[in-house]
C-alpha positions in Angstrom: -59.7 13.4 -60.1 -60.1 13.1 -63.8 -59.7 9.9 -65.7 -56.6 9.8 -67.8 -58.4 8.4 -70.8 -60.9 11.3 -70.6 -58.0 13.8 -70.3 -56.4 12.3 -73.4 -59.6 12.6 -75.4 -60.6 16.1 -74.1 -57.5 18.3 -73.3 -59.2 21.4 -74.6 -62.1 21.0 -72.3 -59.7 20.9 -69.3 -57.8 23.9 -70.5 -61.1 25.8 -70.9 -62.2 24.7 -67.4 -58.9 26.1 -66.0 -59.6 29.4 -67.8 -63.1 29.6 -66.5 -62.0 28.8 -62.9 -58.9 31.1 -63.2 -56.6 28.2 -62.6 -53.8 28.3 -65.2 -53.4 24.7 -66.3 -52.7 24.6 -70.1 -49.0 23.8 -69.5 -49.9 21.0 -67.0 -52.3 19.5 -69.5 -49.6 19.5 -72.1 -47.1 18.0 -69.7 -49.5 15.3 -68.5 -50.1 14.3 -72.2 -46.3 14.1 -72.8 -45.8 12.0 -69.6 -48.7 9.7 -70.5 -47.3 9.3 -74.0 -43.9 8.4 -72.6 -45.5 5.9 -70.3 -47.5 4.4 -73.1 -44.3 3.9 -75.1 -42.5 2.2 -72.2 -45.2 -0.3 -71.1 -45.2 -2.3 -74.4 -41.4 -2.5 -74.3 -41.4 -3.8 -70.7 -44.1 -6.4 -71.5 -42.2 -7.5 -74.7 -38.9 -7.9 -72.7 -40.7 -9.9 -70.0 -42.3 -12.2 -72.7 -38.8 -12.6 -74.2 -37.3 -13.4 -70.9 -40.0 -15.9 -70.1 -39.4 -17.6 -73.6 -35.7 -17.8 -72.9 -36.4 -19.5 -69.6 -38.2 -22.2 -71.5 -35.4 -22.5 -74.1 -32.8 -22.8 -71.3 -33.7 -26.5 -70.5 -33.4 -27.6 -74.1 -30.2 -25.6 -75.0 -26.7 -27.0 -75.3 -24.0 -25.6 -72.9 -22.7 -23.1 -75.5 -26.2 -21.8 -76.2 -26.9 -21.6 -72.5 -24.1 -19.1 -72.0 -25.5 -16.9 -74.7 -29.0 -17.2 -73.3 -27.8 -16.4 -69.8 -26.0 -13.3 -71.1 -29.1 -12.1 -73.0 -31.3 -12.9 -70.0 -29.1 -10.8 -67.8 -29.1 -7.9 -70.2 -32.9 -8.2 -70.5 -33.3 -8.2 -66.7 -31.1 -5.1 -66.4 -33.1 -3.3 -69.1 -36.4 -4.3 -67.5 -35.2 -2.8 -64.2 -34.2 0.4 -65.8 -37.5 0.7 -67.7 -39.5 -0.3 -64.6 -37.8 2.6 -62.7 -38.7 5.0 -65.4 -42.2 3.6 -65.5 -42.7 4.1 -61.8 -41.4 7.7 -62.0 -43.7 8.5 -64.9 -46.7 6.9 -63.2 -46.0 9.0 -60.1 -45.6 12.2 -62.1 -48.8 11.5 -64.0 -50.7 10.9 -60.8 -49.3 14.1 -59.3 -50.3 16.1 -62.3 -53.8 14.5 -62.5 -54.5 15.7 -59.0 -53.8 19.3 -60.0 -56.2 19.5 -62.9 -59.5 21.3 -62.4 -62.8 19.6 -62.8 -64.8 21.2 -65.7 -67.7 23.2 -64.5 -71.2 22.5 -65.7 -72.0 24.4 -68.9 -74.8 26.4 -67.2 -72.4 27.8 -64.6 -71.9 31.5 -65.3 -68.4 32.9 -65.5 -67.1 35.5 -63.1 -63.8 37.0 -62.1 -64.2 35.8 -58.5 -66.7 34.4 -56.0 -68.3 37.8 -55.5 -69.9 37.4 -58.9 -71.6 34.1 -57.9 -75.2 34.0 -58.9 -77.9 33.0 -56.4 -80.2 30.6 -58.2 -82.8 30.0 -55.5 -83.4 30.4 -51.8 -85.3 27.8 -49.8 -87.0 29.0 -46.6 -86.2 32.1 -44.6 -83.2 32.5 -42.3 -84.4 32.0 -38.7 -84.4 35.0 -36.4 -83.2 33.9 -33.0 -83.5 37.3 -31.3 -79.8 37.0 -30.3 -76.5 36.6 -32.1 -76.0 32.8 -32.6 -72.6 31.4 -31.6 -70.4 29.2 -33.8 -69.8 25.6 -32.9 -66.3 26.5 -31.7 -67.7 29.2 -29.4 -70.4 26.8 -28.1 -67.9 24.0 -27.5 -65.4 26.2 -25.7 -68.1 27.8 -23.5 -69.4 24.3 -22.6 -65.9 23.0 -21.9 -66.1 20.4 -24.7 -62.9 21.4 -26.7 -59.3 22.1 -25.8 -57.6 24.0 -28.7 -54.6 25.5 -26.9 -53.3 22.3 -25.5 -53.9 20.4 -28.8 -52.1 23.1 -30.8 -49.2 23.0 -28.3 -49.0 19.2 -28.5 -49.8 18.4 -32.2 -49.6 21.7 -34.1 -52.2 24.1 -35.6 -55.7 23.0 -36.6 -55.8 20.3 -34.0 -58.2 19.9 -31.1 -59.0 17.7 -28.1 -62.5 16.7 -27.2 -63.4 16.8 -23.5 -66.2 15.7 -21.2 -69.5 15.0 -23.0 -68.0 15.6 -26.4 -65.9 12.5 -26.0 -68.9 10.5 -24.9 -70.9 11.8 -27.9 -68.1 10.9 -30.3 -67.7 7.4 -28.9 -71.5 6.8 -29.1 -71.5 7.9 -32.8 -68.5 5.7 -33.6 -70.1 2.7 -31.9 -73.4 3.3 -33.7 
């Protein structure tokens, strides 16, 4: 996730990153800047009201009975205003966080642009792919053939993309966790 200070200072870089990655985000960047500006306006107001409320608490002990009623009324009004602003502050922080999570990370400058992943450029190859003399199985195929996973029961119980470990796979996982 990008740092909000960096987003404030480099909105054009993020918009360009979205363009390069084919992720339309210009509107989101503008919205996040608006939300952040609103939040930055609310925070000093809340802090000022809290300071005023604290000062009134100190004045309360030295005030006459007539002044106390005025101070109590003002303290109540300040408390209500703080609650309203704190609610807005919380909503704005949540919205800003939600928007920050959707912004793309800028790619390195040396990364070539392409319309999709088919245009990726292979920079280097290390080693040669091994020739097994047979078609290798995936870890899922191996696990099922060795009776280490139970996908159908897990999907039935907990939903898609779940699995149960069985037999030696359970022992292996426990050993790794304890290690």
